[in-house]
N, C-alpha and C positions, 0 to 999 in steps of 0.2 A: 495448904498452899499448892497451887496447880504446878504441874511439871511443865518444863518447856516442850514445845512441839517441834519436831524436825521433819524434813523431807529427805528420803533417800532416793535420789533421782533415777537410779538405774538398778538393775538386779545385783544383789550380792548374796552370799551364802546365808541360809536361814539362821545359822548359829550367830552371825553378826547382827541380824535383826533382833535376835533374842538378847544379845548383850546390850544393844542400844536401848532396847525396851526396858531395861532395868533402871534407866536414867530419864527417858524421854517418852512422850507420846509420839509414836513413829507412823508417818505416812510413807509407806514403802511401795515403790513402783516395781514390784516383783514380776509383773508381766513384761518388764523391760521395753516398754514402748518408748520411742524417742519423742519427747515433747516438743511441740512447737513453742516459740517464745511466749505467745499468749497463754498457752497451757501451763508452761513452767511458772509464769507469774501467778496464775490462778492457784496452782498447787502450793505456792509458797506463802499465800495469804495466812497470816497468823502464826507463821513459823519463826522460830528463833534461830534455827540452824539449818544449813543445807549441806548434805553429803553428796557431792557431785563427781563427775568424771570429766575427761577432757572435752566432751561433747556439749556440755551445757554452757550457754553464754551468760556471764554475770556482768552486765554493763550498768551504767549510771541510770538508764531508764528503768531497768528492772529494780534496782535498789530503791529508786524513788517510789515505785509501786509496792514495794514490800518493806515498809518502814520498821517492821519488827525484827528483821534479820540482825543477828549479832555475830554469826560465824559462818563462813563459807570454807568448807574443807573438801579439797579435791583429792581423789584417789589417783594422782598422777604427779609426775615430777614437773612437767610443763604446766604453766598457768597463764598462757597467752590468751586464753578464753575468759579470763577474769580481769576486770578493771581494778587492779590493786589500789591504785591511787584513789579512785572513787570509794572503794571500800574503806580505806584508811581514813579518808576525810569524814566518813560517817561513823567512825569508831567500830567498824566491822572487822573482826579477825579473819585473815586468810591464811590457810595452811596448805602444804603439799606433801608429797611422800618421797623425799630423796633417799638415797643410800639403799633401801631395800630392794630396788630393782637393778642396781648397777651391774651386777655380774651376769644376770640372765640377759639383760639388754646388750651387754658387750658380747656375750656368746653369740647372740643372734646377728648382731652387726657384723661380726667376723664371718659367720656362716654365709650371710648374704654376699659379702665381699668375695669370698672364695667361690661361691656359686656363679657370680658374674665372671670372675677370672677364668674358671674352668668350664664355663658354658653348661652348667649342670641342668638348668631347666630347659634350655634350648635343645640339648641332646636327649633329654627325656621326651620332649614333644616329638622329636625326630623318630625315636624308637616307638613311641605309642602310635604314631601315625603310620607305622608299617613301612617307613622309608629306609630302614636299615637292612640292607640285603647283603652287604659284604664289608669287610674291613678295608680301609685305605690308609695310606701313610698320613694324609692330612685331615682325616675324619675328626671334626669338632676340636681342632687344635685350639687351645686357649693360651693363656700367658701364665707364667710362674708367679707364685706368691713367695715362697721361700727365698730369703736373701734379697728381696726387692725393697724398694723404698715405700714405706707407709706414711702417708700424709694424713694428719688429723686436724680438722678444722673445728675447734672447740675442745680444749683439753681440760675438761672438768673431770668429774668422777668417772663417768662412762668413757670419756676419751682416754683417760689414764688406764682404765681397765683394758681397753682395746690395744693401747700401746704395749701393755705387759704381754698380752697374747702374741702380738707381732714380734716383739723384741726377744722374748724368752722361748716362745714356742716355735717361731719361724725364722729366727735369725734376721729379722728385718731391721733396716735402718729407719729410725723414727724421726720425722720432722713434724712440726705442728705450728699452727697459728692461733693465737689468742690476741686480745687487745694489748696484752703485755706478757713478757716471759714469766714462766712459773719459777718458784724458788729452786735453787740448785739442788736442794735436798729431794725435790720430786724429779727434776730432770735427770740428774746424774745416774740414779739407779736404772733408769730406763734407757740411758744413752740417747735421750731425746734432745732435739735442738729446735729452738724457736726460729722461725723464719717469717719474713713478710709474706703477705697473701699471694702475691704474684709468684714468688719463689716456690711456695707450697704448690701452686698449681702446675708450675713448670717441671718440678722435680719429682713429684709423687707418681709412682707406678700404680698405687692404689690409694685413692682419696676417700676418706670416711668423714661424713659430716655429722657432728654431734653438738652443734652450737645451739644454744637456746634461742627460741624465736623471739624477735622483736622487730618493730618497724625498721630498725637500723640494718638488719640482716635480711630484709625482704629482697628476694631475687639476688642474693649475694653471689650466687652461681648463675650467671646468665650467658648471653652470647659471647661477650668479651672474655669472661672467665673460662668458658669451655674452649675457646680458641687458643688459650695458653697451655692447655693440657696436652700430654703426649697422645698421639693417635692410638697407641696401644693401652692407655690408661683405663682404669675402671673408676667409677664414682658410685659410692654407697651413701644413701641418705636415710639415717634413722633419727634425724633431728625433728623437724616439723615441716609440713607442707608450706610452700612459700619461700623457704630458704633457697630452693631451686626454681628457676623459671622453667616449668615443665615443658612448655611449647619449644623453648630454645633447646632443651635436652633432647626432645624427639628429633629435631632437625640434626643435632650433632650425632645422634645414634644412627639416624637414617643415612647420613652421608659419610659415616666412618671418621668423624672428627675426633671421637674417642672410641675406645674398643668396646666398652660395655657399661651398663649401669645396674644398680640393684636398689629398689625403692621400697620402703615400708610406710612412707608418708607422702601425701599428695596435696596439691592445691585444691581446695574445695571438697576434700574427701567427705563422704565415701565416693563421690563422683571423681572421675579422673580424666585427664586429657585422653581422648580416644586414640590419639596417635601412639600412645604407649602400648596399646594392644595390637598395633600393626607392625612394630619393629621387633625383630626376633632377639636382639641382643640386650634385652633388659629382663631382670628378675623382678617380679611384682608380688608383694605380699600385703595383706590388709591391716596394717598397723598393729602388728602382733609381737613386737620386739620383747615386750615384757611378759608374754603369754606363757607362763608356766603356772601350774596350780599353786605351788608354794609361793611364788613371787606375788601373784595376784592376791593371795590370802594375806600376805605380809603388807601389801599396799593398803588393802581394805582395813586391816587391823590398825595400821598407823593413822589412817584418816579418821577412824572411829576414836583412837586415843586423843587426837587433836580436838575433835568435836566435843567429846566428854569433858576434857579439861577446860575448854573455852567457855562452856556453859554451866560448869559447876564450880567455878572459882579456882581451877587448877592452872598449871602452866603448860600450854601446848608444846609438845616436843619439837615440832618442826614448823614454826610460823614462817610466813613469807613477809619480809620487810623490804620497804622501798630503799 
């Protein structure tokens, strides 16, 4: 009996390929080339499983061209690049990798927020450019984090982890917005309070976006929302590109409508709005919130666990369900 064939769409550690090879015939993209959509379809011919990242687009057209697919396992929490409904309709399992990246992503989100508040990257550029010639009273004055109001848009696992850092480490007042309030058992230990979206925007000194992307939240932060924020407020996006209208954010930063921003995700990434490179009051990183060696290994291992279980009659640990 022949073994199932799978595609590993991007580079992973060789030991993971060895592990997958115990169960499957593995076509591994260890050169880490980014496939075009036609190339991805071609590589998936005859494959039962796909081990992907947030970069590969799995849509109905691809599924129709790859009728042998039985499992699509992404090494990411977000899965807006996968048409889950189309997969489900065809009996294809979809899985993601929640939990294992919660703490490292929350660390990074908090670090970005602090960098924006205290003008860390702006002041480093100032120093590196040789412009620091003497100390002055107002040199790179930022805004405080300790004791301020932390607003979280999307109070899932990562949002709650950021809330813990703010409440317990920095004495912050925590407010949040979800579609509905969380149970008191989660809210109360954090001292967190559910508010409507407009109140979140008006009251937050530091707003962190962690909401999962869907068409419902496309440009959830745009011109009108930015206008509600305090002129001293910071905005940090570690959710997904598209949650923020990047063009509107550039204008808000350029004209001082908010104090600063920190972004790890962008519309159309890896391309980004060129205006973001022109405004000084924004911290920019290349979608690396989960980028620690231990976390990326845990994500890859969990994606492999899902794929092995899906194609060998087991129970995948973290399936995505509609």
